[in-house]
Backbone as CSV, one residue per row, in Angstrom:
resi,resn,N_x,N_y,N_z,CA_x,CA_y,CA_z,C_x,C_y,C_z
1,UNK,-3.850,2.670,-54.673,-3.852,2.905,-53.229,-4.365,4.305,-52.906
2,UNK,-3.895,5.317,-53.689,-4.337,6.678,-53.491,-5.837,6.809,-53.722
3,UNK,-6.327,6.139,-54.802,-7.751,6.213,-55.117,-8.579,5.640,-53.974
4,UNK,-8.107,4.529,-53.405,-8.835,3.918,-52.299,-8.903,4.836,-51.098
5,UNK,-7.769,5.500,-50.786,-7.750,6.425,-49.653,-8.672,7.612,-49.904
6,UNK,-8.682,8.134,-51.149,-9.533,9.271,-51.503,-11.000,8.885,-51.376
7,UNK,-11.357,7.707,-51.820,-12.749,7.249,-51.737,-13.187,7.110,-50.285
8,UNK,-12.292,6.638,-49.423,-12.617,6.507,-48.001,-12.870,7.875,-47.375
9,UNK,-12.079,8.897,-47.782,-12.266,10.242,-47.248,-13.617,10.808,-47.652
10,UNK,-13.998,10.574,-48.920,-15.300,11.047,-49.405,-16.409,10.361,-48.632
11,UNK,-16.281,9.053,-48.443,-17.309,8.305,-47.715,-17.435,8.800,-46.279
12,UNK,-16.303,9.144,-45.660,-16.330,9.645,-44.285,-17.038,10.976,-44.210
13,UNK,-16.782,11.857,-45.227,-17.445,13.152,-45.233,-18.940,12.993,-45.410
14,UNK,-19.354,12.058,-46.265,-20.775,11.804,-46.486,-21.427,11.308,-45.214
15,UNK,-20.728,10.394,-44.494,-21.289,9.850,-43.254,-21.433,10.918,-42.193
16,UNK,-20.536,11.931,-42.213,-20.578,12.962,-41.181,-21.605,14.044,-41.466
17,UNK,-22.233,14.026,-42.637,-23.213,15.053,-42.981,-24.369,14.998,-41.979
18,UNK,-24.675,16.119,-41.320,-25.719,16.104,-40.284,-27.098,15.818,-40.868
19,UNK,-27.904,15.112,-40.104,-29.271,14.821,-40.529,-30.116,16.080,-40.377
20,UNK,-31.150,16.239,-41.221,-32.032,17.403,-41.100,-32.682,17.446,-39.718
21,UNK,-32.835,18.641,-39.195,-33.458,18.809,-37.886,-34.913,18.364,-37.938
22,UNK,-35.371,17.707,-36.869,-36.772,17.278,-36.799,-37.667,18.511,-36.747
23,UNK,-38.711,18.504,-37.558,-39.631,19.635,-37.624,-40.706,19.514,-36.553
24,UNK,-40.881,20.564,-35.782,-41.938,20.612,-34.770,-43.180,21.234,-35.408
25,UNK,-44.280,20.502,-35.362,-45.488,20.881,-36.099,-46.637,21.198,-35.146
26,UNK,-47.297,22.306,-35.399,-48.550,22.622,-34.713,-49.676,22.176,-35.635
27,UNK,-50.415,21.171,-35.205,-51.476,20.599,-36.028,-52.825,21.167,-35.622
28,UNK,-53.533,21.725,-36.593,-54.899,22.187,-36.378,-55.815,21.213,-37.104
29,UNK,-56.468,20.372,-36.326,-57.336,19.325,-36.882,-58.754,19.882,-36.947
30,UNK,-58.984,20.730,-37.949,-60.211,21.537,-37.989,-61.459,20.730,-38.341
31,UNK,-61.275,19.598,-39.021,-62.428,18.773,-39.414,-62.186,17.355,-38.902
32,UNK,-62.536,17.081,-37.644,-62.177,15.808,-37.006,-62.587,14.567,-37.773
33,UNK,-63.732,14.610,-38.458,-64.192,13.381,-39.109,-63.335,12.988,-40.300
34,UNK,-62.472,13.920,-40.781,-61.587,13.560,-41.890,-60.603,12.473,-41.473
35,UNK,-60.057,12.593,-40.252,-59.117,11.588,-39.746,-57.867,11.484,-40.609
36,UNK,-56.985,10.574,-40.220,-55.847,10.253,-41.082,-54.578,11.003,-40.780
37,UNK,-54.658,12.316,-40.527,-53.435,13.094,-40.374,-52.628,12.700,-39.152
38,UNK,-53.210,12.610,-37.947,-52.397,12.210,-36.799,-51.678,10.888,-37.001
39,UNK,-52.343,9.918,-37.598,-51.702,8.631,-37.834,-50.599,8.734,-38.872
40,UNK,-50.701,9.723,-39.772,-49.664,9.900,-40.790,-48.327,10.265,-40.175
41,UNK,-48.350,10.932,-39.019,-47.104,11.328,-38.392,-46.295,10.121,-37.937
42,UNK,-46.967,9.039,-37.657,-46.244,7.838,-37.251,-45.377,7.292,-38.368
43,UNK,-45.798,7.500,-39.617,-45.035,7.000,-40.767,-44.133,8.068,-41.370
44,UNK,-44.257,9.295,-40.925,-43.456,10.388,-41.469,-42.171,10.555,-40.674
45,UNK,-41.048,10.591,-41.363,-39.757,10.769,-40.703,-39.436,12.256,-40.609
46,UNK,-38.725,12.623,-39.556,-38.278,13.996,-39.408,-39.350,14.969,-38.990
47,UNK,-40.491,14.456,-38.475,-41.615,15.311,-38.095,-42.164,14.858,-36.751
48,UNK,-42.499,15.842,-35.900,-43.157,15.515,-34.642,-44.211,16.570,-34.324
49,UNK,-45.253,16.175,-33.628,-46.321,17.098,-33.262,-45.934,17.832,-31.979
50,UNK,-45.848,19.162,-32.069,-45.563,19.976,-30.887,-46.835,20.221,-30.094
51,UNK,-47.951,20.355,-30.798,-49.231,20.613,-30.142,-50.341,20.382,-31.163
52,UNK,-51.522,20.003,-30.667,-52.675,19.766,-31.535,-53.853,20.621,-31.079
53,UNK,-54.525,21.232,-32.043,-55.734,22.002,-31.769,-56.900,21.386,-32.533
54,UNK,-58.047,21.332,-31.889,-59.260,20.865,-32.562,-60.059,22.028,-33.130
55,UNK,-59.600,23.241,-32.877,-60.250,24.446,-33.381,-59.175,25.476,-33.682
56,UNK,-59.379,26.301,-34.701,-58.368,27.311,-35.030,-58.412,28.535,-34.133
57,UNK,-59.380,28.623,-33.226,-59.619,29.857,-32.477,-58.471,30.242,-31.547
58,UNK,-57.627,29.290,-31.152,-56.491,29.599,-30.290,-55.165,29.456,-31.039
59,UNK,-55.244,29.601,-32.356,-54.054,29.355,-33.169,-52.918,30.314,-32.841
60,UNK,-53.200,31.609,-32.804,-52.136,32.577,-32.551,-51.480,32.343,-31.191
61,UNK,-52.296,32.143,-30.155,-51.738,31.900,-28.828,-50.888,30.640,-28.810
62,UNK,-51.323,29.607,-29.532,-50.571,28.345,-29.562,-49.261,28.496,-30.312
63,UNK,-49.264,29.273,-31.387,-48.029,29.524,-32.126,-47.024,30.250,-31.233
64,UNK,-47.498,31.262,-30.522,-46.598,32.023,-29.654,-46.092,31.174,-28.492
65,UNK,-46.936,30.266,-27.995,-46.549,29.450,-26.843,-45.599,28.322,-27.228
66,UNK,-45.884,27.631,-28.336,-45.131,26.423,-28.690,-44.024,26.661,-29.725
67,UNK,-44.043,27.805,-30.394,-42.996,28.152,-31.364,-42.723,27.013,-32.357
68,UNK,-43.733,26.556,-33.094,-43.509,25.457,-34.039,-42.713,25.911,-35.257
69,UNK,-42.111,24.944,-35.939,-41.420,25.247,-37.191,-42.410,25.467,-38.325
70,UNK,-43.540,24.783,-38.232,-44.544,24.866,-39.291,-45.921,24.596,-38.696
71,UNK,-46.939,25.229,-39.287,-48.330,24.996,-38.891,-48.988,24.138,-39.964
72,UNK,-49.639,23.066,-39.544,-50.333,22.173,-40.471,-51.832,22.271,-40.205
73,UNK,-52.581,22.737,-41.198,-54.031,22.866,-41.078,-54.683,21.724,-41.839
74,UNK,-55.429,20.896,-41.136,-56.157,19.795,-41.764,-57.644,20.158,-41.748
75,UNK,-58.203,20.467,-42.908,-59.572,20.952,-42.955,-60.270,20.508,-44.236
76,UNK,-61.549,20.261,-44.130,-62.327,19.906,-45.318,-62.332,21.065,-46.307
77,UNK,-62.500,22.267,-45.786,-62.457,23.493,-46.588,-62.078,24.635,-45.661
78,UNK,-61.187,25.539,-46.072,-60.759,26.634,-45.185,-61.925,27.555,-44.818
79,UNK,-62.330,27.527,-43.560,-63.456,28.322,-43.091,-63.010,29.749,-42.802
80,UNK,-63.990,30.609,-42.516,-63.666,31.989,-42.167,-62.808,32.026,-40.901
81,UNK,-63.127,31.192,-39.911,-62.344,31.158,-38.673,-60.888,30.810,-38.951
82,UNK,-60.681,29.799,-39.793,-59.318,29.389,-40.137,-58.571,30.537,-40.814
83,UNK,-59.214,31.162,-41.793,-58.573,32.238,-42.545,-58.270,33.447,-41.652
84,UNK,-59.215,33.789,-40.773,-58.997,34.921,-39.882,-57.844,34.664,-38.921
85,UNK,-57.778,33.446,-38.386,-56.698,33.113,-37.461,-55.345,33.076,-38.165
86,UNK,-55.318,32.577,-39.394,-54.068,32.557,-40.154,-53.612,33.976,-40.479
87,UNK,-54.560,34.859,-40.759,-54.203,36.260,-41.011,-53.591,36.883,-39.763
88,UNK,-54.137,36.558,-38.595,-53.600,37.071,-37.333,-52.186,36.549,-37.089
89,UNK,-51.959,35.271,-37.379,-50.632,34.681,-37.230,-49.649,35.337,-38.190
90,UNK,-50.078,35.524,-39.436,-49.211,36.134,-40.440,-48.783,37.536,-40.038
91,UNK,-49.673,38.262,-39.347,-49.370,39.631,-38.945,-48.512,39.693,-37.683
92,UNK,-48.779,38.781,-36.729,-48.135,38.890,-35.414,-46.992,37.917,-35.187
93,UNK,-47.095,36.701,-35.717,-46.076,35.675,-35.470,-45.967,34.765,-36.696
94,UNK,-45.453,35.278,-37.799,-45.455,34.531,-39.064,-44.791,33.162,-38.953
95,UNK,-45.412,32.167,-39.556,-44.884,30.811,-39.603,-45.232,30.203,-40.963
96,UNK,-44.422,29.245,-41.441,-44.815,28.496,-42.637,-46.097,27.721,-42.349
97,UNK,-47.026,27.708,-43.291,-48.303,27.029,-43.104,-48.547,26.073,-44.267
98,UNK,-48.867,24.822,-43.923,-49.269,23.823,-44.921,-50.738,23.515,-44.667
99,UNK,-51.547,23.575,-45.729,-52.969,23.287,-45.579,-53.320,22.035,-46.364
100,UNK,-53.905,21.050,-45.663,-54.408,19.830,-46.289,-55.927,19.947,-46.345
101,UNK,-56.498,19.803,-47.526,-57.920,20.059,-47.674,-58.500,19.269,-48.835
102,UNK,-59.828,19.230,-48.888,-60.527,18.615,-50.012,-61.041,19.666,-50.997
103,UNK,-60.861,20.938,-50.648,-61.422,22.034,-51.438,-60.432,22.488,-52.510
104,UNK,-60.742,22.180,-53.760,-59.859,22.551,-54.869,-60.355,23.780,-55.622
105,UNK,-61.351,24.484,-55.091,-61.877,25.668,-55.774,-60.856,26.802,-55.779
106,UNK,-60.821,27.543,-56.875,-59.856,28.638,-57.014,-60.014,29.683,-55.919
107,UNK,-61.266,30.003,-55.555,-61.495,31.016,-54.527,-60.880,30.596,-53.192
108,UNK,-61.018,29.328,-52.844,-60.459,28.825,-51.591,-58.934,28.885,-51.622
109,UNK,-58.363,28.530,-52.748,-56.904,28.556,-52.882,-56.385,29.985,-52.758
110,UNK,-57.031,30.924,-53.464,-56.602,32.326,-53.396,-56.727,32.876,-51.981
111,UNK,-57.833,32.538,-51.321,-58.041,33.024,-49.954,-56.960,32.490,-49.018
112,UNK,-56.620,31.216,-49.171,-55.601,30.608,-48.307,-54.228,31.218,-48.560
113,UNK,-53.857,31.358,-49.811,-52.558,31.953,-50.128,-52.499,33.406,-49.675
114,UNK,-53.648,34.082,-49.701,-53.694,35.479,-49.309,-53.441,35.717,-47.837
115,UNK,-53.647,34.695,-47.000,-53.404,34.851,-45.554,-52.131,34.146,-45.110
116,UNK,-51.289,33.781,-46.072,-49.962,33.281,-45.707,-49.729,31.794,-45.814
117,UNK,-50.662,31.032,-46.412,-50.438,29.594,-46.582,-49.316,29.380,-47.600
118,UNK,-48.316,28.586,-47.229,-47.158,28.356,-48.086,-47.352,27.170,-49.023
119,UNK,-48.140,26.172,-48.580,-48.389,24.988,-49.411,-49.848,24.573,-49.234
120,UNK,-50.562,24.417,-50.348,-51.981,24.061,-50.347,-52.096,22.699,-51.020
121,UNK,-52.411,21.664,-50.228,-52.410,20.290,-50.730,-53.842,19.755,-50.739
122,UNK,-54.306,19.333,-51.915,-55.671,18.832,-52.064,-55.662,17.307,-52.076
123,UNK,-56.683,16.721,-51.424,-56.878,15.272,-51.350,-55.906,14.632,-50.357
124,UNK,-55.847,13.317,-50.395,-55.074,12.571,-49.405,-53.575,12.782,-49.593
125,UNK,-52.842,12.521,-48.520,-51.404,12.742,-48.533,-50.671,11.485,-48.103
126,UNK,-49.748,11.030,-48.938,-48.871,9.920,-48.579,-47.963,10.394,-47.447
127,UNK,-47.932,9.680,-46.321,-47.101,10.106,-45.182,-45.649,10.379,-45.562
128,UNK,-45.133,9.666,-46.565,-43.749,9.866,-46.971,-43.529,11.235,-47.606
129,UNK,-44.604,11.865,-48.062,-44.489,13.189,-48.689,-44.609,14.324,-47.674
130,UNK,-45.009,14.002,-46.455,-45.304,15.027,-45.469,-44.085,15.889,-45.150
131,UNK,-42.968,15.241,-44.816,-41.777,16.010,-44.465,-41.262,16.846,-45.642
132,UNK,-41.102,16.277,-46.851,-40.619,17.102,-47.975,-41.518,18.297,-48.263
133,UNK,-42.828,18.093,-48.185,-43.749,19.205,-48.439,-43.542,20.307,-47.410
134,UNK,-43.375,19.915,-46.155,-43.171,20.912,-45.104,-41.846,21.649,-45.286
135,UNK,-40.811,20.937,-45.666,-39.513,21.596,-45.848,-39.547,22.550,-47.043
136,UNK,-40.246,22.175,-48.094,-40.408,23.080,-49.230,-41.209,24.308,-48.809
137,UNK,-42.261,24.088,-47.996,-43.068,25.207,-47.503,-42.215,26.161,-46.676
138,UNK,-41.324,25.610,-45.852,-40.440,26.441,-45.039,-39.506,27.266,-45.913
139,UNK,-38.943,26.630,-46.949,-38.055,27.358,-47.858,-38.802,28.479,-48.566
140,UNK,-40.009,28.186,-49.009,-40.807,29.212,-49.688,-41.137,30.354,-48.732
141,UNK,-41.517,30.004,-47.518,-41.835,31.008,-46.506,-40.634,31.906,-46.232
142,UNK,-39.473,31.299,-46.048,-38.274,32.080,-45.757,-37.905,32.995,-46.917
143,UNK,-38.103,32.504,-48.147,-37.850,33.338,-49.315,-38.784,34.538,-49.368
144,UNK,-40.056,34.304,-49.057,-41.028,35.394,-49.045,-40.718,36.399,-47.939
145,UNK,-40.270,35.898,-46.781,-39.908,36.802,-45.683,-38.725,37.683,-46.064
146,UNK,-37.760,37.092,-46.777,-36.602,37.885,-47.224,-37.041,38.972,-48.196
147,UNK,-37.943,38.618,-49.116,-38.431,39.601,-50.084,-39.183,40.730,-49.378
148,UNK,-40.011,40.366,-48.385,-40.741,41.388,-47.637,-39.777,42.318,-46.898
149,UNK,-38.738,41.727,-46.301,-37.759,42.532,-45.573,-37.029,43.485,-46.522
150,UNK,-36.673,42.996,-47.707,-35.992,43.832,-48.684,-36.906,44.960,-49.162
151,UNK,-38.183,44.628,-49.374,-39.143,45.645,-49.813,-39.333,46.706,-48.735
152,UNK,-39.449,46.263,-47.491,-39.623,47.204,-46.381,-38.393,48.097,-46.225
153,UNK,-37.209,47.489,-46.409,-35.973,48.260,-46.322,-35.915,49.319,-47.421
154,UNK,-36.349,48.937,-48.630,-36.361,49.884,-49.748,-37.328,51.026,-49.471
155,UNK,-38.514,50.686,-48.950,-39.499,51.723,-48.632,-38.970,52.673,-47.567
156,UNK,-38.305,52.099,-46.563,-37.752,52.922,-45.495,-36.689,53.877,-46.022
157,UNK,-35.844,53.369,-46.892,-34.783,54.208,-47.463,-35.368,55.337,-48.300
158,UNK,-36.427,55.028,-49.078,-37.059,56.063,-49.894,-37.704,57.124,-49.015
159,UNK,-38.374,56.673,-47.937,-39.012,57.618,-47.027,-37.974,58.499,-46.341
160,UNK,-36.858,57.880,-45.923,-35.804,58.650,-45.270,-35.162,59.633,-46.241
161,UNK,-35.026,59.216,-47.493,-34.423,60.106,-48.485,-35.276,61.362,-48.665
162,UNK,-36.600,61.168,-48.666,-37.494,62.322,-48.797,-37.368,63.251,-47.594
163,UNK,-37.263,62.646,-46.388,-37.092,63.454,-45.186,-35.781,64.235,-45.227
164,UNK,-34.720,63.567,-45.660,-33.408,64.220,-45.725,-33.441,65.393,-46.706
165,UNK,-34.063,65.190,-47.869,-34.149,66.267,-48.857,-34.922,67.455,-48.297
166,UNK,-36.017,67.141,-47.589,-36.821,68.222,-47.007,-36.047,68.958,-45.915
167,UNK,-35.354,68.193,-45.056,-34.578,68.816,-43.980,-33.427,69.642,-44.542
168,UNK,-32.791,69.160,-45.584,-31.703,69.936,-46.208,-32.227,71.267,-46.718
169,UNK,-33.394,71.240,-47.322,-33.986,72.475,-47.829,-34.244,73.472,-46.712
170,UNK,-34.719,72.969,-45.564,-34.972,73.842,-44.416,-33.669,74.478,-43.923
171,UNK,-32.625,73.651,-43.764,-31.342,74.163,-43.276,-30.715,75.157,-44.253
172,UNK,-30.826,74.855,-45.535,-30.254,75.759,-46.546,-30.935,77.121,-46.495
173,UNK,-32.270,77.090,-46.265,-33.024,78.341,-46.205,-32.715,79.099,-44.918
174,UNK,-32.646,78.374,-43.790,-32.416,79.016,-42.498,-30.999,79.563,-42.374
175,UNK,-30.019,78.821,-42.849,-28.613,79.177,-42.626,-27.947,79.799,-43.854
176,UNK,-28.627,79.749,-44.979,-28.031,80.265,-46.197,-26.808,79.470,-46.610
177,UNK,-26.852,78.162,-46.343,-25.700,77.308,-46.646,-25.946,76.501,-47.915
178,UNK,-24.902,75.791,-48.355,-25.018,74.960,-49.547,-25.677,73.625,-49.209
179,UNK,-26.013,72.885,-50.235,-26.627,71.564,-50.030,-25.664,70.625,-49.308
180,UNK,-24.380,70.669,-49.690,-23.389,69.806,-49.039,-23.235,70.160,-47.563
181,UNK,-23.258,71.456,-47.248,-23.128,71.889,-45.863,-24.354,71.481,-45.044
182,UNK,-25.524,71.576,-45.651,-26.755,71.169,-44.962,-26.726,69.681,-44.670
183,UNK,-26.249,68.893,-45.646,-26.168,67.445,-45.446,-25.151,67.116,-44.354
184,UNK,-24.028,67.828,-44.348,-23.007,67.605,-43.317,-23.576,67.903,-41.930
185,UNK,-24.415,68.927,-41.817,-25.030,69.265,-40.529,-25.964,68.155,-40.074
186,UNK,-26.747,67.622,-41.012,-27.645,66.518,-40.687,-26.862,65.295,-40.230
187,UNK,-25.803,64.995,-40.943,-24.995,63.829,-40.595,-24.348,64.006,-39.222
188,UNK,-23.884,65.228,-38.939,-23.284,65.503,-37.635,-24.317,65.335,-36.521
189,UNK,-25.541,65.825,-36.746,-26.611,65.677,-35.759,-26.927,64.208,-35.527
190,UNK,-26.960,63.444,-36.609,-27.237,62.010,-36.518,-26.189,61.289,-35.685
191,UNK,-24.916,61.617,-35.897,-23.831,60.961,-35.179,-23.799,61.386,-33.717
192,UNK,-24.037,62.655,-33.442,-24.008,63.158,-32.077,-25.083,62.497,-31.211
193,UNK,-26.262,62.291,-31.787,-27.381,61.760,-31.021,-27.533,60.247,-31.167
194,UNK,-26.689,59.643,-31.993,-26.750,58.193,-32.173,-28.055,57.714,-32.792
195,UNK,-28.545,58.471,-33.771,-29.810,58.118,-34.424,-29.594,58.014,-35.925
196,UNK,-30.585,57.457,-36.607,-30.497,57.336,-38.059,-30.586,58.711,-38.704
197,UNK,-30.049,58.806,-39.913,-30.062,60.074,-40.639,-31.502,60.544,-40.865
198,UNK,-32.382,59.597,-41.156,-33.786,59.953,-41.360,-34.430,60.503,-40.106
199,UNK,-34.055,59.954,-38.945,-34.583,60.447,-37.671,-34.078,61.854,-37.387
200,UNK,-32.807,62.110,-37.705,-32.255,63.454,-37.532,-32.985,64.439,-38.437
201,UNK,-33.255,64.035,-39.660,-33.985,64.898,-40.594,-35.386,65.191,-40.073
202,UNK,-36.052,64.173,-39.496,-37.396,64.369,-38.957,-37.370,65.359,-37.803
203,UNK,-36.323,65.303,-36.978,-36.212,66.246,-35.869,-36.057,67.677,-36.374
204,UNK,-35.268,67.854,-37.412,-35.091,69.181,-37.998,-36.430,69.707,-38.528
205,UNK,-37.171,68.813,-39.189,-38.483,69.191,-39.736,-39.440,69.553,-38.625
206,UNK,-39.443,68.740,-37.533,-40.348,68.986,-36.419,-40.051,70.333,-35.746
207,UNK,-38.764,70.617,-35.532,-38.381,71.888,-34.906,-38.784,73.069,-35.789
208,UNK,-38.580,72.925,-37.076,-38.957,73.991,-38.010,-40.457,74.231,-37.976
209,UNK,-41.202,73.141,-37.827,-42.655,73.262,-37.737,-43.099,73.985,-36.472
210,UNK,-42.418,73.705,-35.363,-42.761,74.369,-34.103,-42.430,75.864,-34.134
211,UNK,-41.337,76.202,-34.841,-40.923,77.591,-34.912,-41.696,78.367,-35.962
212,UNK,-42.484,77.626,-36.755,-43.302,78.294,-37.774,-42.469,78.691,-38.973
């Protein structure tokens, strides 16, 4: 009896598991004669077209306007226009990008990955694979974004550390104080003005520069 009740509880928890959110896709149908992709969405579960472009030239504006979960580029071969627009998106409004293409050349693959393409798929695509590929692309994109954020944070900390060391040296020379006292002064300035320690150090450096 206990086993039966336990099994029912497990089954109830499984039934209550939320379904994956439907992915909103911005489709760039760069090579119209290829065909096939729009019809694939009819057989793909968990995917819907937020907007369709017949040219990549308005890609950035469309990404900003429609806020898709993923960008799908359908192209015979990634052209310069496609690559330039993807680079602009990567810089201004990063999104996961899946590229469907017939071009299997290494140069094309490197160029696409270099401008932020998360998944590069060659040849035809079974509609049933569309959603999983996009979700994997999203996971990869999010992982790369986290790594970039961590790298940027590390760079910022290193830059601030250099500023703090330089500002401490200035204060120690001007006031004849110890390193700990100079650091305490910087920290006090940072707290009083509600700014980062690195910003306080930069202000000390700037003032010292003005005073010669």
